[in-house]
C-alpha positions in Angstrom: -241.1 -117.0 20.1 -241.0 -113.3 19.5 -239.3 -111.6 22.4 -237.6 -108.2 22.8 -237.5 -106.6 26.2 -236.2 -103.4 27.7 -232.6 -103.6 28.9 -232.7 -103.8 32.7 -229.7 -103.2 34.8 -230.9 -105.7 37.4 -230.3 -109.4 36.5 -232.7 -110.8 33.9 -235.8 -108.9 34.8 -238.4 -107.8 32.3 -240.0 -105.4 34.6 -240.7 -101.7 33.9 -237.7 -99.7 32.7 -236.8 -96.2 33.7 -236.5 -94.4 30.3 -234.5 -91.4 29.3 -236.4 -88.4 28.2 -236.3 -87.3 24.5 -235.1 -83.8 23.7 -237.8 -81.2 24.3 -239.8 -80.0 21.3 -243.2 -78.7 20.2 -246.0 -81.0 21.3 -248.0 -80.4 18.1 -246.6 -80.7 14.6 -247.6 -79.5 11.2 -247.4 -82.2 8.6 -247.1 -81.3 4.9 -249.1 -82.8 2.0 -248.4 -81.8 -1.6 -251.3 -81.5 -4.1 -250.0 -82.8 -7.4 -251.8 -82.8 -10.7 -253.5 -86.1 -10.1 -252.7 -87.2 -6.5 -252.1 -86.2 -2.9 -248.5 -86.9 -1.8 -248.4 -88.7 0.6 -252.0 -90.0 0.3 -252.0 -91.5 3.8 -250.8 -89.8 6.9 -250.5 -90.9 10.6 -250.5 -87.9 12.9 -250.9 -87.2 16.6 -254.1 -85.8 18.1 -253.8 -82.0 17.9 -251.4 -82.0 14.9 -252.1 -79.8 11.8 -252.0 -81.0 8.2 -251.1 -78.4 5.6 -252.0 -79.2 2.0 -250.0 -77.1 -0.5 -250.9 -77.0 -4.2 -247.7 -77.5 -6.3 -249.6 -78.3 -9.5 -251.0 -76.1 -12.2 -254.6 -77.1 -11.5 -257.1 -76.0 -8.9 -258.0 -78.6 -6.2 -260.0 -79.0 -3.1 -259.6 -80.9 0.2 -263.0 -82.3 1.1 -263.7 -84.7 4.0 -266.0 -87.5 3.0 -267.9 -87.1 6.3 -268.1 -83.3 5.8 -266.1 -82.6 9.0 -263.5 -80.4 7.3 -262.7 -79.0 3.9 -261.0 -76.2 2.0 -263.2 -73.0 1.6 -263.4 -73.1 -2.2 -260.6 -74.0 -4.6 -257.0 -74.3 -3.6 -255.3 -72.5 -6.5 -251.8 -73.2 -7.6 -249.2 -72.2 -5.0 -251.9 -71.8 -2.4 -252.4 -73.9 0.8 -255.1 -75.1 3.1 -254.5 -76.2 6.7 -256.7 -78.1 9.2 -256.0 -79.1 12.8 -257.2 -82.6 14.0 -258.4 -82.3 17.6 -259.8 -85.9 17.9 -258.5 -89.4 17.2 -260.0 -91.3 14.3 -259.7 -91.9 10.5 -260.5 -89.1 8.2 -260.8 -90.0 4.5 -260.9 -87.1 2.1 -260.9 -86.4 -1.7 -260.7 -83.6 -4.3 -264.2 -82.5 -5.3 -262.8 -81.3 -8.7 -261.0 -84.6 -9.4 -262.8 -87.3 -7.4 -260.2 -89.9 -8.3 -257.8 -88.1 -6.0 -258.2 -89.4 -2.5 -256.4 -89.5 0.8 -256.7 -90.3 4.5 -255.5 -88.9 7.8 -255.3 -91.3 10.7 -255.1 -89.6 14.0 -253.9 -91.3 17.2 -253.4 -90.1 20.8 -250.0 -91.7 20.9 -247.4 -92.2 18.1 -244.4 -94.6 18.2 -241.4 -94.9 15.9 -238.9 -97.8 15.7 -235.8 -98.4 13.7 -236.2 -98.5 9.9 -233.5 -101.1 9.6 -233.0 -104.6 10.9 -231.1 -104.6 14.2 -228.5 -107.1 15.3 -229.4 -109.6 18.1 -227.8 -108.6 21.3 -227.5 -104.9 20.5 -229.7 -102.0 21.6 -232.4 -100.1 19.6 -234.5 -97.1 20.4 -238.3 -96.7 20.4 -239.4 -93.1 20.5 -242.7 -91.3 20.2 -245.1 -88.5 21.1 -248.2 -88.4 23.3 -251.0 -85.8 23.7 -250.3 -83.1 26.2 -251.0 -84.0 29.8 -249.9 -87.7 29.3 -247.7 -88.6 32.3 -246.4 -92.0 31.0 -247.0 -94.6 28.4 -246.9 -98.4 28.6 -244.6 -100.0 26.1 -246.1 -103.3 25.0 -244.7 -106.1 22.8 -246.6 -108.8 20.9 -245.0 -112.2 21.7 -247.4 -114.1 19.5 -250.3 -114.3 21.9 -251.2 -110.6 22.2 -249.6 -107.5 23.5 -248.0 -107.5 26.9 -246.2 -104.8 28.9 -242.4 -104.7 28.8 -241.6 -101.2 30.0 -243.0 -97.9 31.2 -241.9 -94.6 29.6 -242.1 -91.2 31.3 -243.5 -88.5 28.9 -241.7 -85.1 29.1 -243.6 -81.8 29.1 -243.4 -81.6 25.3 -245.1 -84.9 24.9 -242.0 -86.8 23.8 -240.6 -90.1 25.2 -238.0 -92.7 24.2 -236.9 -96.1 25.3 -233.7 -98.1 24.9 -234.5 -101.7 24.2 -232.5 -104.9 24.0 -232.8 -106.8 20.7 -233.5 -110.4 21.4 -235.8 -111.4 18.5 -238.2 -109.7 16.1 -241.4 -108.3 17.5 -244.3 -105.8 17.2 -244.4 -102.9 19.7 -247.0 -100.2 20.6 -247.3 -97.5 23.2 -250.5 -97.3 25.3 -251.7 -94.3 27.2 -255.0 -93.5 29.0 -256.3 -91.9 25.8 -255.6 -95.0 23.6 -252.8 -96.9 21.8 -250.4 -96.1 19.0 -250.2 -98.0 15.8 -247.9 -101.0 16.1 -244.4 -100.9 14.7 -242.4 -103.9 13.6 -238.8 -104.4 14.7 -236.8 -107.0 12.8 -233.9 -108.6 14.7 -231.4 -110.6 12.8 -228.2 -112.6 13.6 -225.7 -110.7 11.5 -222.1 -111.9 11.0 -219.1 -111.0 8.9 -217.0 -113.7 7.2 -213.5 -112.4 6.7 -210.6 -114.0 4.9 -207.1 -112.6 4.2 -204.6 -113.4 1.5 -201.3 -111.8 0.4 -201.1 -109.9 -2.9 -197.6 -108.5 -3.5 -196.7 -106.0 -0.8 -200.3 -105.9 0.6 -202.9 -108.2 1.9 -206.4 -108.6 0.4 -209.2 -108.9 3.0 -212.3 -110.4 1.5 -215.5 -109.7 3.4 -219.0 -111.2 3.2 -222.0 -110.2 5.3 -224.6 -112.7 6.5 -227.5 -112.4 6.0 -227.0 -110.5 2.8 -226.9 -106.8 3.0 -226.3 -105.3 -0.5 -225.2 -101.7 -0.2 -224.3 -102.0 3.4 -221.4 -100.0 4.7 -218.3 -101.7 6.1 -215.2 -100.2 7.5 -211.7 -101.7 7.7 -210.0 -100.9 11.0 -206.4 -101.3 11.9 -205.0 -101.4 15.5 -202.7 -98.4 15.9 -200.5 -98.7 19.0 -199.5 -95.1 18.7 -203.2 -94.0 18.6 -204.1 -96.4 21.5 -206.9 -98.0 19.6 -208.7 -99.1 16.4 -208.3 -96.7 13.4 -210.5 -96.7 10.3 -208.4 -96.9 7.2 -211.0 -97.6 4.5 -214.7 -97.7 4.0 -216.6 -99.6 1.3 -220.2 -100.5 0.3 -221.1 -104.1 -0.1 -221.9 -105.2 -3.6 -225.1 -106.9 -4.7 -223.7 -110.2 -3.4 -222.9 -108.6 0.0 -219.2 -108.8 -0.6 -216.2 -106.4 -0.8 -212.4 -106.5 -0.8 -210.1 -104.3 1.2 -206.3 -103.8 0.8 -204.4 -103.8 4.1 -200.7 -103.6 5.1 -199.0 -106.9 5.9 -198.5 -107.7 9.5 -201.3 -105.5 10.7 -204.0 -106.4 13.3 -207.2 -105.8 11.4 -211.0 -106.1 11.9 -214.1 -105.2 9.8 -217.1 -103.3 11.1 -220.6 -103.3 9.5 -222.2 -100.0 10.3 -225.6 -98.3 10.1 -226.1 -96.1 7.0 -224.5 -93.2 8.8 -221.1 -95.0 8.3 -220.2 -94.8 12.0 -222.6 -96.6 14.3 -221.5 -100.2 14.6 -223.9 -103.1 14.0 -221.5 -106.1 14.1 -217.7 -106.3 14.3 -215.6 -109.2 13.0 -213.0 -110.9 15.2 -209.6 -109.2 15.0 -207.0 -111.1 13.1 -203.3 -110.6 12.4 -202.4 -110.4 8.8 -199.3 -112.6 8.2 -196.3 -111.2 6.5 -195.3 -114.4 4.8 -197.1 -116.4 2.0 
C-alpha cells in the first residue's frame, strides 16, 4: 500500500506536522517561453495564479501568441528578438497558438497552489522535501497523499508571507502528493521510494585492494564515494569518487588494512542516499 507520511517527533503519529518555512522570495514569478522557428519551447507550462509568462522570439520569423478563447494575445506580430508578456490572474487552462503558423500551439495551466517533489527516487527510511508556492494571503496548505483510495491529509504547512512553504517527509513507500488551500489544489506530484543497497566486495591486488561495488536497484551513472576511516581526522574521509557504469558497477582501489565504506550520493556528489556497512580490508591474501 502506498504510504509516505510526514516525520513526526512524537511516536508513530501521522498527524499534522509543523513545517519549516522556505526562504523568502517574490510571490509572483515570470516564466520564460522561447518562440522558435516552428514551436513554442516549452509548449506546456504550469504556473501559479498571478504569475507572468514572457514569450521571447529567438527565431528569424514573426510569430503571434493568440489565446484560443480570445482572453489574451500579442498586439500584432512578435518580431525576431522581441517579446510579449501576459499575467494570468485566474486559475484555469489557457491553450494558445501562433496565428501566422497555426501548427504551433501551447498551453498555460494556472493553479492557486504549486507543489514540487524530488526529481529522483528516494531511499526508504530517508527524508525528502516537498516545497511549493501559494497565492498571496494563503495562511496554510494541507499536504495530502494518495494511498490508493483517494487523497488523505498527512500534514499541514504554514505559508510564509512570500507564499512559499516546504515540508520534510519520511520516505516509507511511493506515493502521489498534492497541496490543498482554500482556493484549490495543486497538480499531484509522484514520489518514488526504493530500497537501495550497495553490494561491496574486496580483494587484494598487489599492494592495494580492489573494492568492487554494485548498486541495487540499478543506477547507471550514479555517483559513489569511497570513504576511509581516518583516526587522525576523527571520522570518515572521502578518498575517491566514481560514476557507476551502465551495469551499475565500479571498482575502487584502497590501501590494505584500511576500514572502508562506500556511499551512494545524490547527483550533487555529497548528499548521501545509502551507505554500505563498513569493512576492514585485510592485509593478507
